[in-house]
C-alpha positions in Angstrom: 53.1 -57.2 43.6 53.2 -53.5 42.6 51.1 -54.1 39.5 48.2 -55.2 41.6 48.6 -52.4 44.1 48.6 -49.6 41.5 46.2 -51.1 39.0 43.5 -48.5 39.6 46.0 -45.6 39.4 47.6 -46.8 36.2 44.2 -47.2 34.5 43.3 -43.7 35.4 46.5 -42.0 34.4 47.2 -44.2 31.3 44.1 -42.7 29.7 45.6 -39.3 30.1 49.0 -40.4 28.8 47.3 -41.0 25.4 46.0 -37.4 25.3 48.5 -36.3 22.7 47.1 -39.0 20.3 43.4 -38.4 21.0 43.4 -34.8 22.3 40.3 -33.8 20.2 37.9 -36.5 21.5 36.0 -37.2 24.7 37.4 -34.2 26.5 35.5 -32.9 29.6 32.9 -35.6 29.1 31.4 -34.9 32.5 30.1 -31.6 31.1 28.0 -33.6 28.6 26.0 -35.1 31.4 24.1 -32.0 32.3 22.3 -30.5 35.3 18.7 -30.6 36.5 16.4 -33.6 36.7 13.9 -31.8 34.4 16.5 -31.8 31.7 17.5 -35.4 32.2 13.9 -36.5 32.0 13.7 -34.8 28.6 17.0 -36.2 27.6 18.7 -32.9 27.7 16.5 -31.3 25.0 16.8 -27.9 26.7 18.6 -25.3 24.5 15.3 -23.6 23.5 12.9 -24.1 26.5 15.4 -23.8 29.4 14.1 -21.0 31.6 15.6 -21.4 35.1 18.9 -21.3 37.0 20.1 -24.4 35.0 20.1 -22.2 31.9 23.6 -21.1 32.8 24.6 -24.6 31.6 22.0 -25.3 28.9 21.7 -21.9 27.3 22.6 -18.8 29.3 20.1 -16.7 27.3 17.4 -18.6 29.2 18.5 -16.9 32.5 16.4 -13.9 31.4 13.3 -16.1 31.5 13.5 -16.5 35.3 10.5 -14.9 37.0 12.0 -14.4 40.5 14.6 -11.9 41.7 16.7 -14.7 43.1 16.7 -18.5 42.3 18.7 -21.3 43.7 19.0 -24.8 42.3 20.7 -28.1 43.3 21.0 -31.6 42.0 22.5 -34.9 43.1 22.9 -38.0 41.0 24.7 -41.3 41.4 26.1 -42.8 38.2 27.3 -46.3 37.3 25.6 -48.0 40.2 26.6 -45.4 42.8 30.3 -45.5 41.9 30.4 -41.9 40.7 28.7 -39.0 42.4 27.5 -36.0 40.4 26.5 -32.8 42.2 25.4 -29.4 41.1 24.6 -26.1 42.8 23.5 -22.9 41.1 22.4 -19.4 42.0 20.9 -16.8 39.7 20.2 -13.1 40.7 18.3 -10.4 38.8 20.5 -7.5 37.8 18.0 -5.3 35.9 14.3 -5.8 35.7 13.9 -3.6 32.7 16.0 -5.7 30.3 15.4 -8.9 32.4 19.1 -9.4 32.9 20.4 -12.0 35.3 23.8 -13.1 36.6 24.5 -16.7 37.7 27.1 -18.7 39.4 27.2 -22.5 39.1 29.4 -25.3 40.5 29.5 -28.9 39.2 31.5 -31.8 40.6 31.7 -35.4 39.4 33.9 -37.6 41.5 34.8 -41.2 42.5 35.8 -41.2 46.1 37.6 -43.6 48.5 39.7 -45.3 45.9 42.2 -47.5 47.8 45.9 -46.6 47.5 47.7 -49.8 48.4 51.3 -49.2 47.3 52.5 -49.5 50.9 50.2 -52.4 51.9 53.0 -55.0 51.5 56.3 -54.2 53.1 59.8 -55.1 51.8 59.8 -58.2 54.0 56.5 -59.4 52.6 54.4 -58.5 55.7 51.0 -57.0 55.2 50.0 -53.8 57.1 46.6 -52.5 56.4 47.4 -49.3 58.4 49.5 -48.3 55.5 46.4 -48.3 53.1 45.1 -44.8 52.4 42.5 -43.6 49.8 42.2 -40.9 47.2 39.6 -39.3 45.0 39.4 -38.6 41.3 37.2 -35.6 40.6 36.2 -33.2 37.9 35.0 -29.6 38.8 33.5 -26.8 36.7 32.6 -23.3 37.8 30.4 -21.3 35.5 30.0 -17.5 35.7 27.0 -16.6 33.5 25.0 -13.7 32.3 21.7 -13.4 30.2 19.4 -10.7 29.2 16.6 -9.7 26.8 18.0 -7.7 23.8 15.3 -6.5 21.5 13.5 -9.5 20.0 16.2 -11.8 21.2 17.4 -13.2 24.5 21.2 -13.6 24.6 23.8 -14.8 27.2 27.2 -16.3 27.8 29.0 -18.4 30.3 32.7 -18.3 31.2 33.8 -21.6 32.7 36.8 -22.8 34.7 37.6 -26.5 34.8 39.7 -28.3 37.3 40.3 -32.1 37.1 42.3 -34.1 39.6 43.5 -37.6 40.3 44.4 -37.5 44.0 47.8 -35.9 44.4 49.1 -37.7 41.3 47.7 -35.5 38.5 45.7 -32.3 37.9 44.6 -30.1 35.1 43.2 -26.7 34.5 41.0 -25.5 31.7 39.1 -22.4 30.6 36.2 -22.1 28.1 33.4 -19.9 26.9 29.8 -20.7 25.8 27.5 -18.3 24.0 23.7 -18.7 23.5 20.7 -17.0 22.1 16.9 -17.5 22.0 14.1 -16.3 19.7 10.6 -16.5 21.1 7.2 -16.5 19.5 3.9 -17.3 21.2 3.8 -20.9 20.1 7.4 -21.8 19.5 11.0 -20.9 20.6 14.2 -21.3 18.7 17.5 -21.6 20.6 21.2 -22.0 19.8 24.2 -22.7 22.0 27.8 -22.5 20.9 29.9 -24.4 23.3 33.7 -23.9 23.8 33.6 -21.2 21.1 37.3 -20.3 21.7 38.3 -24.0 22.0 38.9 -25.2 25.6 42.3 -26.3 26.6 43.0 -28.6 29.6 46.7 -28.6 30.7 47.7 -31.6 32.7 50.6 -31.8 35.2 51.8 -34.9 37.1 53.3 -35.4 40.5 54.6 -39.0 40.9 57.3 -40.3 43.3 60.3 -42.2 42.0 58.8 -45.4 43.4 55.5 -44.8 41.4 57.5 -44.0 38.3 59.3 -47.3 38.7 56.0 -49.2 38.9 54.9 -47.6 35.5 58.2 -48.8 34.0 57.9 -52.3 35.4 54.3 -52.7 34.1 55.1 -51.5 30.6 53.4 -48.1 30.9 54.8 -44.8 29.9 55.6 -42.3 32.6 53.0 -39.5 32.0 54.3 -36.0 31.2 52.7 -32.6 30.9 50.1 -32.7 28.1 47.1 -30.8 26.8 43.6 -31.8 26.0 41.6 -29.9 23.4 37.8 -29.5 23.4 36.7 -28.3 20.0 33.7 -26.1 19.5 30.2 -27.6 19.5 26.9 -26.3 18.3 23.5 -27.2 19.7 20.4 -26.0 17.8 16.9 -26.5 19.2 13.3 -25.8 18.4 10.5 -26.0 21.1 6.8 -26.0 20.5 4.5 -25.0 23.4 1.2 -23.4 24.5 0.6 -19.9 23.4 2.6 -17.9 25.9 0.5 -14.9 25.4 -2.7 -16.8 26.4 -2.1 -19.4 29.1 -5.7 -19.9 29.9 -5.7 -23.7 29.7 -5.0 -25.7 32.8 -2.9 -28.1 30.6 0.5 -27.1 29.2 3.0 -28.8 26.9 6.5 -28.3 25.6 8.0 -30.5 22.9 11.6 -29.8 21.9 14.0 -31.3 19.4 17.8 -30.6 19.5 20.6 -31.2 17.1 24.0 -31.6 18.8 26.7 -30.9 16.2 30.2 -32.0 17.2 33.4 -31.1 15.4 35.8 -33.5 17.1 35.4 -36.3 14.5 33.7 -38.8 16.9 31.9 -41.6 15.1 29.0 -42.1 17.5 26.7 -39.6 15.9 23.6 -40.7 14.0 24.9 -38.6 11.1 28.6 -38.5 10.4 30.5 -36.6 7.7 34.2 -36.1 8.1 35.0 -34.2 11.3 31.3 -33.4 11.9 28.8 -35.6 13.7 25.1 -34.8 14.5 23.3 -36.3 17.5 19.6 -35.6 17.7 17.6 -35.6 21.0 13.9 -35.2 21.6 12.1 -34.3 24.8 8.5 -33.5 25.9 6.9 -32.1 29.0 3.1 -32.1 29.9 1.9 -30.0 32.8 -1.4 -29.8 34.8 -2.3 -26.4 36.4 1.4 -25.5 36.6 1.5 -27.9 39.5 2.3 -31.4 38.2 4.5 -32.3 35.2 5.1 -35.5 33.3 8.2 -35.7 31.1 10.0 -38.1 28.7 12.7 -38.1 26.1 14.9 -40.1 23.8 18.5 -39.6 22.7 21.9 -41.3 22.3 20.7 -42.3 18.8 23.4 -44.5 17.2 23.7 -46.9 14.3 25.3 -49.9 15.8 27.2 -52.6 13.8 25.5 -55.9 13.8 27.4 -58.5 15.9 26.8 -61.2 13.2 27.0 -59.1 10.0 29.4 -56.1 10.0 27.8 -54.8 6.8 24.5 -54.1 8.5 23.7 -51.6 11.3 20.7 -51.2 13.6 19.3 -48.1 15.2 19.8 -47.8 19.0 18.1 -45.2 21.2 18.1 -44.5 24.9 14.9 -43.4 26.7 14.4 -41.2 29.8 11.4 -40.1 31.9 10.6 -38.2 34.9 8.1 -36.2 37.1 8.0 -32.7 38.4 6.0 -31.0 41.2 5.8 -27.2 41.7 4.6 -25.9 45.1 4.5 -22.1 45.2 8.2 -21.1 45.4 9.6 -24.7 45.4 10.1 -27.1 42.5 11.0 -30.7 43.0 12.0 -32.8 39.9 12.8 -36.4 39.4 14.3 -38.3 36.5 15.0 -42.0 35.7 17.8 -42.1 33.2 19.3 -45.2 31.5 23.0 -44.4 30.9 24.1 -47.5 29.1 24.4 -51.2 28.9 26.7 -53.2 31.1 29.4 -54.7 28.9 29.2 -58.5 28.6 25.8 -58.7 30.2 23.0 -59.3 27.8 20.1 -56.9 28.3 21.8 -55.4 31.4 21.3 -51.7 31.9 22.3 -49.1 34.5 19.5 -46.8 35.7 20.1 -43.7 37.7 17.7 -41.9 39.9 18.2 -38.1 39.7 16.7 -35.5 42.0 16.9 -31.8 41.8 15.4 -28.9 43.7 14.9 -25.2 42.9 13.7 -22.4 45.1 12.5 -18.9 44.2 13.2 -16.1 46.6 10.7 -13.3 46.2 9.8 -10.3 48.4 6.9 -11.0 50.7 4.9 -8.2 49.1 5.1 -10.1 45.8 3.6 -13.3 47.2 
């Protein structure tokens, strides 16, 4: 009886119970999704060409490329067929026009809401009372405080982030991390680098279970979770973007093509290139614009060598595509992306597509319009 009632809760918390054995892998994965429909359409190849409020996430050095005194951006996405909601809101404000410095504040939330909590659905006498059914949410939050500026021939920046993860009233965790980035720009190309979690990010979990809930864990053969710590090891993202000559934008057609190398140090085996504790995951994105008004984008990533189902000695290359559109109307920019986030297990050829929308607004003095 109780097994069925707390199945969802047990599945959620059991993953955390194994933290001590897998503390260096798949930590804060919601921060690997990314913000902005433009970036999703280009499969997150952004570390070099990012130049708006979303740079606080992709490369804070890119904040110094913003051309408005104040910029606000927002995004909403529904993942896994609408089960999970992903929301982003960011604000960037100019601090000093001489060195093109900007400060930014960003908030990210990914959550699954309205999960039924049915422990009290069936009373001791076997009666069913739906009034005793409540719901809870499991959500991950991240707040970024960022700064970027031009420093000589470089653009540099950093983001301090606070992470809060919760599973209803049952469990929660706090984490802190630091990202540092830099960009080197030339008329026809830009190089970018982002060091994520440079100090190593620690998430410390605490649990708040009643005696009745602990009894359910024991009866179902699950360990009662205790305070534990997740560790997000440093990652490095290196990118190169090739584009129109920025010193001579006379053509009505523009282009940006960027390649990124995501270098992980957590020992994951999903990278296209693996060597010991290091794994390299490449991504590629492109954007083509017309009169700085309409934009067409595409990208590929999630490149993996999958084991053949019929011959374990052979592997095949798997890639995931993405695409999208953008429209810029004076101070407003509306972006859309269609992202394929994976195959449904057990369903041949089945895929999950997500429609992602984002909006950004430049606030400029009327005299500047």
